[in-house]
C-alpha positions in Angstrom: 65.4 -51.4 -21.5 64.5 -47.8 -21.0 62.7 -46.4 -18.1 60.1 -43.7 -18.6 60.2 -41.1 -16.0 56.9 -39.5 -15.1 57.1 -36.1 -13.5 54.4 -35.9 -10.8 53.1 -32.6 -9.4 52.7 -32.1 -5.7 48.9 -32.0 -6.2 49.1 -35.4 -8.0 51.2 -36.8 -5.1 48.6 -35.6 -2.6 45.8 -37.2 -4.6 47.7 -40.4 -5.1 48.3 -40.7 -1.3 44.6 -39.9 -0.7 43.6 -42.7 -3.1 46.1 -45.2 -1.6 44.6 -44.7 1.9 41.0 -45.3 0.6 41.7 -47.7 -2.2 39.9 -50.6 -0.8 36.8 -48.6 0.1 36.6 -46.6 -3.1 37.2 -49.5 -5.4 34.6 -51.5 -3.6 32.1 -48.8 -3.9 32.9 -48.1 -7.5 32.3 -51.6 -8.6 29.0 -51.7 -6.8 27.8 -48.2 -7.4 28.6 -47.1 -10.9 28.6 -47.8 -14.6 30.3 -46.4 -17.7 30.6 -46.2 -21.4 33.7 -45.4 -23.4 34.0 -42.4 -25.7 36.5 -39.7 -26.9 35.1 -37.2 -24.3 34.2 -38.6 -20.9 31.5 -36.9 -18.9 31.1 -37.9 -15.2 27.7 -38.3 -13.6 26.9 -38.3 -9.9 23.4 -39.3 -8.9 21.8 -40.3 -5.5 20.6 -43.6 -6.9 20.5 -44.8 -3.3 19.2 -42.3 -0.7 20.9 -43.4 2.5 24.0 -45.1 3.8 24.5 -47.6 6.6 27.9 -47.5 8.1 29.5 -50.4 10.0 33.0 -50.6 11.5 35.2 -53.6 11.2 37.4 -55.0 13.9 40.4 -53.2 12.5 38.5 -49.9 12.7 37.8 -49.5 9.1 34.4 -48.4 7.9 32.1 -50.3 5.6 29.5 -48.2 3.8 26.4 -49.9 2.5 24.1 -47.9 0.4 20.4 -48.6 0.8 16.9 -47.2 -0.1 17.2 -47.7 -3.8 15.5 -44.8 -5.7 14.1 -45.7 -9.0 13.4 -42.0 -9.7 17.1 -41.1 -9.3 18.0 -44.1 -11.6 15.7 -42.5 -14.2 17.7 -39.3 -13.7 20.9 -41.1 -14.7 19.2 -42.6 -17.7 18.1 -39.2 -18.8 21.8 -38.3 -19.0 22.7 -41.5 -20.9 19.8 -40.9 -23.4 20.9 -37.3 -24.0 24.5 -38.4 -24.6 23.6 -41.2 -26.9 21.2 -39.0 -28.9 24.1 -36.5 -29.5 26.3 -39.4 -30.6 23.6 -40.8 -32.9 23.1 -37.4 -34.6 26.9 -36.9 -34.8 26.5 -33.4 -33.5 30.2 -33.4 -32.6 31.4 -34.9 -35.9 33.7 -37.9 -35.4 33.9 -37.2 -31.6 31.8 -39.4 -29.3 30.7 -38.7 -25.8 31.2 -41.4 -23.1 30.3 -41.3 -19.5 31.2 -42.6 -16.0 28.2 -42.5 -13.7 28.5 -43.1 -10.0 26.1 -43.3 -7.1 26.5 -40.7 -4.3 23.9 -42.6 -2.2 22.6 -39.2 -1.0 25.5 -39.0 1.4 28.3 -36.5 1.5 31.1 -38.8 2.6 30.2 -41.5 0.0 29.9 -38.8 -2.7 33.5 -37.6 -1.8 34.8 -41.2 -2.0 33.1 -41.7 -5.4 34.4 -38.4 -6.7 38.0 -39.8 -6.2 37.3 -42.2 -9.1 36.9 -39.2 -11.4 40.2 -37.7 -10.2 42.0 -41.0 -10.3 41.1 -41.4 -13.9 42.6 -38.0 -14.6 45.8 -38.4 -12.6 46.8 -42.0 -13.0 49.3 -42.7 -15.8 46.7 -44.5 -17.9 47.1 -42.3 -20.9 44.9 -44.6 -23.0 41.8 -43.6 -21.0 40.5 -40.1 -21.6 40.0 -37.9 -18.5 36.7 -36.9 -17.0 36.3 -33.4 -18.2 33.1 -32.4 -16.4 30.6 -33.9 -13.9 26.8 -33.7 -14.1 25.4 -33.8 -10.6 24.8 -34.0 -7.7 21.1 -33.4 -7.1 21.5 -32.2 -3.5 23.1 -28.9 -2.6 25.0 -30.2 0.5 26.7 -32.9 -1.6 27.4 -30.5 -4.5 29.1 -28.0 -2.1 31.6 -30.6 -0.9 32.1 -32.4 -4.2 32.7 -29.2 -6.3 35.5 -28.2 -3.8 37.2 -31.6 -4.4 36.7 -31.5 -8.1 38.2 -28.0 -8.3 41.5 -29.4 -7.3 41.7 -30.7 -10.8 39.6 -27.8 -12.2 36.9 -30.2 -13.2 33.7 -28.3 -13.6 30.5 -29.6 -12.0 27.0 -28.9 -13.6 24.2 -29.7 -11.2 20.7 -30.3 -12.3 19.1 -29.9 -8.8 21.5 -28.2 -6.4 19.8 -24.8 -5.8 21.5 -23.4 -2.7 22.5 -19.8 -3.1 25.8 -20.4 -1.5 27.0 -22.1 -4.7 26.6 -18.8 -6.6 29.8 -17.5 -4.8 32.4 -18.0 -7.4 35.2 -17.1 -5.0 34.4 -20.3 -3.0 33.0 -22.4 -5.9 34.7 -21.3 -9.1 34.1 -24.6 -10.9 30.4 -25.0 -10.1 27.6 -24.3 -12.6 23.9 -25.4 -12.7 21.0 -25.6 -15.1 18.4 -24.7 -12.4 17.8 -21.3 -10.7 19.2 -20.8 -7.3 16.9 -20.9 -4.3 16.5 -17.2 -3.8 14.3 -17.1 -6.9 12.1 -19.9 -5.4 11.9 -18.0 -2.1 10.8 -14.9 -3.9 8.1 -16.9 -5.8 6.8 -18.4 -2.5 6.7 -15.0 -0.9 4.7 -13.6 -3.8 2.2 -16.4 -3.5 1.8 -15.9 0.3 1.4 -12.2 -0.2 -1.1 -12.5 -3.0 -3.4 -14.7 -0.9 -2.9 -12.7 2.3 -1.3 -15.7 4.1 0.7 -13.8 6.7 1.0 -16.5 9.5 2.6 -19.6 8.1 4.6 -22.6 9.2 7.9 -23.8 7.7 9.2 -27.4 7.6 12.8 -27.8 6.4 15.7 -30.3 6.6 18.9 -29.6 8.5 21.0 -29.2 5.4 22.6 -26.5 3.3 19.5 -26.4 1.1 17.1 -26.2 4.0 18.9 -23.6 5.9 19.6 -21.3 3.0 16.1 -21.3 1.4 14.5 -20.9 4.8 16.7 -17.9 5.5 15.9 -16.4 2.0 12.2 -17.0 2.4 12.3 -15.2 5.8 14.2 -12.3 4.2 11.6 -11.8 1.4 8.5 -12.7 3.5 9.3 -10.2 6.3 9.4 -7.4 3.7 5.8 -8.3 2.8 4.6 -8.5 6.5 4.6 -12.3 6.6 5.6 -14.1 9.8 6.6 -17.7 10.6 4.5 -19.2 13.4 6.9 -22.1 13.6 10.0 -23.5 11.9 10.3 -27.3 12.2 13.8 -28.6 11.3 14.0 -32.3 10.4 17.2 -34.4 10.2 18.7 -34.5 6.8 19.6 -38.2 7.0 16.9 -40.7 7.1 18.7 -43.0 9.5 19.1 -40.2 12.1 18.1 -41.4 15.5 16.0 -38.2 16.1 14.0 -38.6 12.9 10.9 -40.0 14.4 11.0 -37.6 17.3 11.3 -34.6 15.0 8.5 -35.8 12.8 6.2 -36.0 15.9 7.3 -32.6 17.0 6.4 -31.2 13.5 2.9 -32.7 13.8 2.5 -31.2 17.2 3.5 -27.7 15.9 0.8 -28.1 13.2 -1.8 -29.1 15.7 -0.9 -26.4 18.3 -0.9 -23.5 15.8 -4.6 -23.6 14.8 -4.4 -20.3 13.0 -1.8 -21.7 10.7 -3.6 -22.9 7.6 -0.6 -22.7 5.2 2.7 -24.7 5.6 5.7 -24.3 3.4 7.9 -27.5 3.2 11.5 -27.7 2.1 11.8 -31.2 3.5 12.8 -34.2 1.5 10.3 -36.6 0.0 10.7 -39.4 2.5 10.0 -36.9 5.3 6.8 -35.7 3.7 5.6 -39.3 3.3 6.1 -39.8 7.0 4.4 -36.5 7.9 1.4 -37.2 5.6 1.1 -40.7 7.0 0.9 -39.4 10.6 -1.6 -36.6 9.7 -4.2 -39.4 9.3 -4.3 -39.8 13.1 -5.0 -36.1 13.7 -8.1 -34.8 12.0 -7.4 -31.3 13.4 -4.1 -31.2 11.4 -5.7 -32.0 8.1 -7.2 -29.6 5.5 -4.1 -27.4 5.3 -2.6 -25.7 2.3 0.9 -27.1 1.6 3.4 -25.2 -0.5 5.9 -27.8 -1.8 9.3 -26.8 -2.8 11.1 -28.2 -5.8 12.7 -30.9 -3.7 9.4 -32.9 -3.4 6.8 -31.1 -5.5 7.0 -33.8 -8.2 8.3 -36.6 -6.1 6.9 -39.9 -7.5 7.4 -41.5 -4.1 5.1 -39.0 -2.4 2.7 -39.0 -5.3 2.5 -42.8 -5.5 2.1 -43.5 -1.8 -1.0 -45.5 -1.0 -1.0 -44.4 2.7 -3.1 -41.3 2.2 -5.3 -39.4 -0.2 -5.3 -35.7 -1.0 -8.5 -35.3 0.9 -6.7 -36.4 4.0 -4.0 -33.7 3.6 -5.6 -30.6 2.1 -4.4 -28.6 -0.9 -0.9 -28.9 -2.3 0.7 -26.2 -4.5 4.0 -27.1 -6.0 7.0 -25.0 -7.0 8.8 -27.1 -9.5 11.7 -26.5 -11.8 11.0 -25.9 -15.5 9.5 -29.0 -17.1 10.9 -30.6 -20.3 9.4 -32.6 -23.1 9.4 -36.2 -21.9 8.2 -37.8 -25.2 11.6 -38.8 -26.6 12.8 -40.1 -23.3 9.7 -42.2 -22.8 10.3 -43.9 -26.2 13.9 -44.5 -25.0 12.6 -46.3 -21.9 10.2 -48.4 -24.1 13.2 -49.7 -26.0 14.9 -51.0 -22.9 12.6 -54.1 -22.8 13.4 -54.9 -26.4 17.2 -54.8 -26.0 18.2 -55.3 -22.3 21.7 -56.6 -23.2 22.5 -53.1 -24.4 22.7 -52.0 -20.8 24.6 -54.9 -19.2 27.2 -52.4 -18.0 24.5 -50.7 -15.8 24.0 -53.1 -12.9 21.4 -50.8 -11.4 19.2 -50.9 -14.5 19.9 -54.6 -15.1 18.7 -55.5 -11.6 15.6 -53.3 -12.0 14.8 -54.9 -15.4 15.2 -58.4 -13.9 12.9 -57.6 -11.0 10.1 -56.0 -13.0 10.3 -58.0 -16.2 8.2 -56.8 -19.1 6.6 -54.2 -17.0 9.8 -52.4 -16.2 9.6 -49.5 -18.8 6.1 -48.6 -17.5 7.4 -48.5 -13.9 10.3 -46.3 -15.0 8.0 -43.9 -16.9 5.9 -43.4 -13.8 8.9 -41.9 -12.1 10.0 -39.4 -14.7 10.5 -35.9 -13.2 9.7 -33.5 -16.1 12.0 -30.9 -14.6 14.9 -33.4 -14.5 14.4 -34.1 -18.2 14.8 -30.4 -18.9 17.7 -29.7 -16.5 19.8 -32.8 -17.3 19.4 -32.6 -21.0 20.2 -28.8 -20.8 23.4 -29.7 -19.0 24.4 -32.2 -21.7 23.5 -29.6 -24.4 25.8 -27.1 -22.7 28.7 -29.5 -22.6 28.2 -30.5 -26.2 28.2 -26.9 -27.3 31.3 -26.1 -25.3 33.1 -29.1 -26.8 32.0 -28.0 -30.3 33.3 -24.5 -29.7 36.7 -25.8 -28.6 37.0 -28.5 -31.3 36.0 -26.4 -34.3 39.5 -25.5 -35.2 41.3 -28.3 -33.3 41.7 -32.0 -33.5 40.5 -33.0 -30.1 41.4 -36.7 -30.6 45.1 -35.9 -31.0 45.0 -32.8 -28.8 42.8 -33.9 -25.9 40.8 -31.3 -24.0 41.6 -30.5 -20.4 39.0 -29.7 -17.7 40.1 -26.1 -17.3 39.6 -25.5 -21.0 36.1 -26.9 -20.9 35.2 -24.9 -17.8 36.2 -21.6 -19.6 34.2 -22.7 -22.7 31.2 -23.6 -20.7 31.1 -20.1 -19.2 31.0 -18.5 -22.7 28.8 -21.1 -24.4 25.3 -20.3 -25.8 23.3 -23.5 -26.2 19.8 -24.2 -27.5 17.0 -26.3 -26.4 13.3 -26.4 -27.4 13.9 -23.4 -29.7 15.3 -21.2 -26.9 18.8 -20.0 -26.2 20.5 -20.4 -22.8 23.8 -19.4 -21.2 25.4 -19.3 -17.8 25.6 -15.9 -16.0 28.7 -14.7 -14.2 27.6 -16.7 -11.2 27.4 -19.9 -13.2 23.7 -19.9 -12.7 20.9 -20.3 -15.2 17.5 -18.9 -14.3 15.1 -21.0 -16.3 12.2 -20.2 -14.0 9.6 -22.3 -12.3 6.3 -24.0 -13.0 3.6 -23.6 -10.3 1.5 -26.8 -10.1 -1.5 -28.0 -8.3 -1.8 -31.5 -7.1 -5.0 -33.4 -8.0 -6.4 -36.6 -6.8 -7.0 -39.2 -9.6 -8.7 -42.5 -9.2 -5.6 -44.4 -8.2 -3.0 -41.8 -7.4 -2.1 -38.2 -7.3 -1.4 -36.1 -10.4 0.8 -33.0 -10.8 0.4 -32.3 -14.5 -1.8 -29.3 -13.9 0.4 -26.2 -14.4 -1.3 -23.2 -13.0 1.4 -20.5 -13.5 5.0 -19.7 -14.5 7.5 -17.8 -12.5 10.5 -15.9 -13.9 11.0 -12.9 -11.6 7.1 -12.6 -11.4 4.1 -14.9 -11.5 2.3 -15.2 -14.8 -0.9 -17.1 -15.1 -1.0 -20.1 -17.4 -4.7 -21.0 -16.9 -6.5 -17.7 -16.9 -7.2 -16.5 -13.4 -7.3 -20.0 -11.9 -4.1 -19.4 -9.8 -4.1 -15.7 -9.1 -7.8 -15.5 -8.2 -8.2 -15.0 -4.4 -8.9 -18.1 -2.3 -11.1 -18.7 0.7 -8.3 -20.0 2.9 -7.1 -17.7 5.6 -3.8 -18.1 7.5 -3.4 -15.2 9.9 -2.3 -14.8 13.5 -5.3 -12.5 14.0 -8.3 -11.6 12.0 -7.7 -9.1 9.3 -8.4 -5.5 10.2 -11.3 -4.3 8.2 -11.4 -1.0 6.4 -12.0 1.7 9.0 -9.4 0.2 11.3 -5.6 0.2 11.5 -3.1 -2.3 12.8 -1.4 -1.7 16.2 1.4 -3.8 17.5 1.0 -6.0 20.6 4.0 -6.0 23.0 5.9 -9.2 22.9 4.2 -10.5 19.8 5.5 -10.7 16.2 4.3 -8.1 13.7 1.7 -10.4 12.2 -0.1 -10.6 15.6 -1.7 -7.3 16.2 -4.8 -5.5 17.4 -7.3 -3.5 15.3 -7.8 0.1 16.4 -10.7 2.1 14.9 -9.9 5.1 12.9 -10.7 8.4 14.7 -13.2 11.0 13.4 -12.0 12.6 10.1 -9.7 9.7 9.4 -10.1 6.6 7.3 -8.5 3.5 6.0 -9.8 1.8 2.8 -7.8 -1.4 2.8 -7.6 -4.5 4.9 -4.8 -4.5 7.5 -4.0 -0.8 6.9 -0.9 0.3 8.8 -2.3 3.8 9.3 -5.5 5.8 9.3 -5.2 8.6 6.7 -6.6 12.1 7.4 -9.4 13.2 5.2 -8.6 15.9 2.6 -9.9 19.4 3.0 -13.7 19.7 2.6 -14.1 16.0 3.4 -15.0 14.3 6.7 -15.6 10.9 8.2 -17.0 9.4 11.3 -15.3 6.8 13.5 -14.4 3.5 11.8 -14.9 5.0 8.4 -13.5 3.4 5.2 -14.1 6.5 3.1 -14.3 10.3 3.5 -17.5 12.0 2.5 -17.7 15.4 0.9 -18.4 17.8 3.7 -21.6 19.8 3.1 -21.2 23.6 3.4 -23.4 25.4 5.8 -24.4 29.1 5.7 -27.5 31.3 5.7 -29.0 30.1 2.5 -31.4 32.1 0.4 -34.0 29.5 0.7 -33.8 29.4 4.5 -37.2 30.4 6.0 -35.6 32.7 8.5 -33.7 34.6 5.8 -36.8 34.8 3.7 -38.7 36.4 6.6 -35.8 38.9 7.2 -35.6 39.7 3.5 -39.3 40.2 3.4 -39.0 42.8 6.2 -36.1 44.3 4.4 -38.0 44.6 1.2 -41.0 46.1 3.1 -38.7 48.6 4.8 -37.2 49.6 1.5 -40.7 50.0 -0.1 -42.0 52.1 2.8 -38.9 54.3 2.6 -39.6 54.9 -1.1 -43.2 55.6 -0.4 -42.3 58.1 2.3 -39.9 59.8 0.0 -42.6 60.1 -2.7 -45.0 61.5 -0.2 -42.5 64.1 1.0 -41.6 65.1 -2.5 -45.2 65.4 -3.5 -45.8 67.7 -0.5 -42.5 69.4 -0.6 -43.7 73.0 0.2 -46.1 72.0 3.0 -45.2 73.2 6.6 -44.8 69.6 7.8 -42.0 68.9 5.2 -40.4 72.3 5.6 -40.4 72.0 9.4 -38.7 68.6 9.0 -35.9 70.3 7.0 -36.8 68.7 3.7 -33.4 68.2 2.1 -32.1 66.5 5.3 -35.1 64.2 5.2 -34.3 63.1 1.7 -30.7 62.4 2.7 -32.0 60.6 5.7 -34.4 58.5 3.6 -31.6 57.7 1.1 -29.3 56.6 4.0 -32.2 54.4 5.3 -32.6 52.9 1.9 -28.9 52.0 1.7 -29.0 50.6 5.2 -32.0 48.4 4.3 -30.0 47.3 1.2 -27.0 46.4 3.3 -29.1 43.8 5.1 -29.2 41.7 1.9 -25.4 41.4 2.0 -25.7 39.4 5.3 -27.4 36.5 3.5 -26.2 33.8 1.1 -22.8 32.2 0.8 -20.2 34.7 2.1 -17.2 35.8 0.0 -14.4 38.2 0.7 -16.0 41.1 -1.1 -19.3 40.6 0.5 -17.8 40.3 4.0 -16.0 43.6 3.6 -18.9 45.4 1.9 -21.7 44.5 4.3 -20.1 46.1 7.4 -18.7 49.1 5.5 -22.0 49.8 3.7 -24.0 49.4 7.0 -21.5 51.5 9.0 -21.3 54.4 6.6 -25.0 54.4 5.7 -26.2 54.3 9.3 -23.6 56.9 10.3 -25.1 59.1 7.6 -28.6 58.4 8.9 -27.7 59.2 12.6 -25.7 62.3 11.5 -28.8 63.7 9.7 -31.0 63.1 12.7 -28.4 64.8 14.9 -28.4 67.8 12.6 -32.2 67.9 12.7 -32.0 67.8 16.5 -29.7 70.8 16.6 -32.0 72.7 14.1 -35.1 72.2 16.3 -33.3 73.2 19.5 -31.8 76.3 17.7 -35.3 77.4 16.4 -36.8 77.5 19.9 -33.8 78.7 21.9 -34.9 82.0 23.5 -31.6 82.9 25.1 -30.0 85.4 22.7 -26.4 84.6 23.7 -26.9 80.8 23.3 -28.8 81.2 20.1 -26.1 83.4 18.6 -23.4 80.8 19.4 -25.6 78.0 18.0 -26.2 79.8 14.8 -22.5 80.2 14.3 -21.9 76.5 14.9 -24.8 75.2 13.0 -23.4 74.2 9.6 -25.6 71.1 8.8 -23.8 69.7 5.8 -20.4 70.3 7.3 -21.4 68.6 10.5 -22.7 65.6 8.4 -19.4 65.6 6.5 -17.3 65.7 9.7 -19.3 62.9 11.2 -19.0 60.8 8.1 -15.2 61.5 7.9 -14.8 60.0 11.4 -16.5 56.8 10.3 -14.6 56.7 7.0 -11.3 56.8 9.0 -12.4 53.9 11.1 -13.5 51.6 8.3 -10.6 52.5 6.1 -8.1 51.6 8.9 -10.1 48.3 9.3 -9.9 47.4 5.6 -6.3 48.2 5.3 -5.0 46.6 8.5 -7.1 43.4 8.7 -10.2 43.4 6.5 -13.0 41.0 7.1 -12.7 37.8 5.1 -14.4 34.4 4.7 -13.6 31.7 7.2 -14.8 28.3 8.0 -15.2 25.9 10.9 -16.5 22.4 11.4 -19.8 22.1 13.2 -20.9 19.2 15.4 -22.8 17.8 12.5 -19.6 17.6 10.5 -20.6 20.4 8.2 -18.3 23.1 7.0 -19.7 26.4 8.3 -18.7 29.3 6.1 -18.9 32.7 7.7 -17.5 36.1 7.6 -14.7 36.6 10.1 -14.5 40.3 11.2 -10.9 39.6 12.3 -10.2 43.1 13.7 -12.9 43.0 16.4 -11.7 46.3 17.9 -12.3 48.0 14.6 -15.7 46.5 14.3 -16.5 47.6 17.9 -15.1 51.1 17.1 -17.5 51.4 14.1 -20.5 50.5 16.2 -19.3 52.6 19.1 -18.9 55.6 16.8 -22.5 55.2 15.6 -23.5 54.8 19.3 -21.8 58.1 20.2 -23.6 60.0 17.5 -26.8 58.4 18.6 -26.1 59.4 22.2 -25.6 63.0 21.2 -28.9 62.8 19.2 -30.6 61.4 22.2 -29.3 64.1 24.5 -30.2 67.0 22.2 -33.6 65.5 21.4 -34.4 64.9 25.0 -33.7 68.5 25.7 -36.4 69.5 23.1 -39.0 66.9 24.0 -41.6 69.7 25.1 -41.5 71.7 21.9 -44.7 72.5 20.1 -46.5 69.5 18.6 -46.0 70.7 15.1 -42.2 70.8 15.5 -41.9 68.0 18.0 -39.4 65.8 16.0 -37.3 65.7 19.2 -39.8 63.5 21.0 -39.8 61.0 18.2 -36.0 61.2 17.8 -35.8 60.3 21.4 -38.0 57.3 20.9 -36.0 56.3 17.8 -32.7 56.5 19.7 -34.1 54.6 22.6 -35.1 51.8 20.2 -31.6 51.9 18.7 -29.9 51.7 22.1 -32.1 48.8 23.4 -31.6 46.7 20.2 -27.8 47.2 20.0 -27.4 46.7 23.8 -29.2 43.3 23.3 -27.1 42.6 20.2 -23.7 42.4 22.1 -24.3 39.4 24.3 -26.5 37.6 21.7 -23.8 38.1 19.0 -21.1 36.7 21.3 -23.1 33.6 22.3 -24.8 32.7 19.1 -22.9 30.3 16.8 -23.7 28.7 13.5 -25.2 29.9 10.3 -27.8 32.2 12.0 -25.2 34.5 13.5 -25.5 37.0 10.6 -29.3 37.0 11.2 -28.7 38.5 14.6 -27.1 41.6 13.1 -29.7 41.7 10.4 -32.5 41.8 13.0 -30.8 44.6 14.9 -30.3 46.7 11.8 -33.9 46.2 10.7 -35.2 47.2 14.2 -33.0 50.3 14.1 -34.1 51.3 10.6 -37.8 50.6 11.3 -37.5 52.6 14.6 -36.2 55.7 12.7 -38.6 55.2 9.8 -41.6 55.0 12.1 -40.7 57.6 14.6 -39.3 60.1 12.1 -41.7 59.8 9.2 -44.9 57.9 9.8 -46.4 60.6 12.1 -45.6 63.3 9.5 -47.1 61.1 6.7 -50.2 60.7 8.8 -50.6 64.5 9.2 -49.8 65.0 5.5 -52.3 62.4 4.3 -55.0 62.3 7.0 -54.9 65.6 8.9 -54.5 68.1 6.1 -56.0 70.9 8.3 -52.9 70.6 10.6 -50.6 70.9 7.6 -51.2 74.7 7.1 -49.2 77.7 8.1 -52.1 79.0 10.2 -52.2 75.9 12.3 -48.4 76.0 12.7 -48.4 79.7 13.7 -51.2 79.1 16.2 -49.3 76.2 17.7 -46.1 78.3 18.0 -48.0 81.3 19.5 -49.6 79.2 22.2 -46.2 77.6 23.0 -44.5 81.0 23.2 -47.2 82.4 25.5 -46.9 79.4 27.8 -43.1 79.6 28.0 -42.6 83.4 27.8 -39.9 84.7 30.1 -38.6 81.2 31.1 -35.5 81.6 28.9 -35.8 77.9 28.2 -38.2 75.2 27.0 -37.1 72.8 29.7 
């Protein structure tokens, strides 16, 4: 007799000791809570066919675990796996290899799931070489169970492929190297929900979650994405994860109270389990004020047959329910598979769960099972089976897997690399072991007898895409906000001690606007635009200036035109009577220069009207300054000429004759003004400027800028006028025929009075009529000179021709000489 020595690794010794200590419990549980089918390749299955566990303690201190709350829906999940495996075997996709299974019940409990998992590991480590090992496990549905189970399975490198565990923690391959899944992780679902909330403007929402890995993780991820979009949580209600928890009823009541107390919350996101939602909806019937809400159902209960089939409530009692569900699969083949169960029940004698169900429901059993099909589970579980089959095929292509059995680590590596196909699409696991198949967004509808969730509104893979036109993405009428939305024309301001979603609306100030609801800031209007308080748009700012059509400007231009015409008429009269005593006594050439300067001055008035521009602003003051300086210079020379003609003191007359150079004097006077205006133009020339008036109009005006230069120009003209006035006043008693001095005096007095009035008026007047002030003063000055210097002479030339003779002039001079003989002066 020979003895076969089996070399046992330390890991196997550890597992063996663990199995021995729990043998009674684990064997008892296995016999009651599992079923299997032989094959060349064994695939494990872990499903929460029961949803809770009752624990009792024996007298010897050992625990008895009794699974209760049988879930027909989870039984259907396990049958989806069986159907997918049998279909592969029937089609001989793996050649002469067959796939078997060992399916166990986790009872929705972590401890029970760990005990059940030992059955997979015992099969791999016991010296029963005739039984192939469990190479991979499909399940569990819940994240908190999968997190614990995959850690235990990894001791034997057994990969776990979950069809429902969506917690993002499981993407950490450092902690969970053997975990994979055929569903997207919860961060994608949180992003989808945040996009829905943001689209509808639901910024003040409630959250209901279970105290589990799944609930904690997805709540945290939703908060992360929601806060970036300005969405706040009014309350977070955490429910016990276990149904038999003593605080379950109290926490449900607390959740209802939170819904009632937060009246502004119209939208509630729920990550709770199905049985929790049944209890919540049932209690809502007692509180009318808590109904009519919008519920966003996570994938954990959005297609739950238990919630859908409950007869305790109707959708009208609850409100509106949107569902985020995992990608749905084609259920046709599986429905046919369930129909066949009634015809051949003996085929499933090894499945005590199914056998008991068939016995209880008789010929109606297949219809009852079909009612509890989760379309997403069909897709996710079948996809997991497809991935395993493809990995086995890849490994066994150049290898006889019957004589050279596969090991779990080999299969795990192959699964990571495999590309598998389903419904004409290719899939593969990413480096996190995840598979982002996307989500369907569904809307619950009330049918005659129950609720229906077959209405797919949109799809989500990184972004929401409408399935039914604009039915989902169109804006709704439901509002869920802490405060009313700030209308355009207002901006949000935070309230001390309140979350960011609770704010006040502050009106936008003048010349600011906001054109969206809940604007964070009021934007300043662009240049040449304006707005009033609480404006949502900036209006083009109207420009204001002394327009050509303005009645005041028309009147002033009429006087300007009249002055110009009269100046031309006077010039014609003087030229026509050039050799007459009146013209000669007025120093004819100087009169023509004087009339020309007056004409230019009248013309400069036109430059003060219309919309100003830089050239016009510079030209109008320069043209006026030089032309009027020339005008006053000519008058001053005429004054000297008259005084010189009637000065009887020989000494004074001799000196005056030497100094009297009329054109040189005019040139010198003009040179002084040229220096002033040139300095002005070079240093800081006048330019266009603008300001906002009280009527929100943009006033365009000429800014003289260098006011001292402007003052110097006017002061220089005033100085020349003052000299004219002094000289003319001295000769005011000359003969009537030569008495220009008297009229020069009057003209200069008019000039002084008008320009003295101009100063304070110019300083105090604002607006578009400011240029009109200077125009009026210029016109008064020009008309004063025109009337005083020329109209009396024109009257003599045209109406008193007898006075326009040399005889009349000599007689007048003789009489003046006799009256002033010996005085030495005409004063």
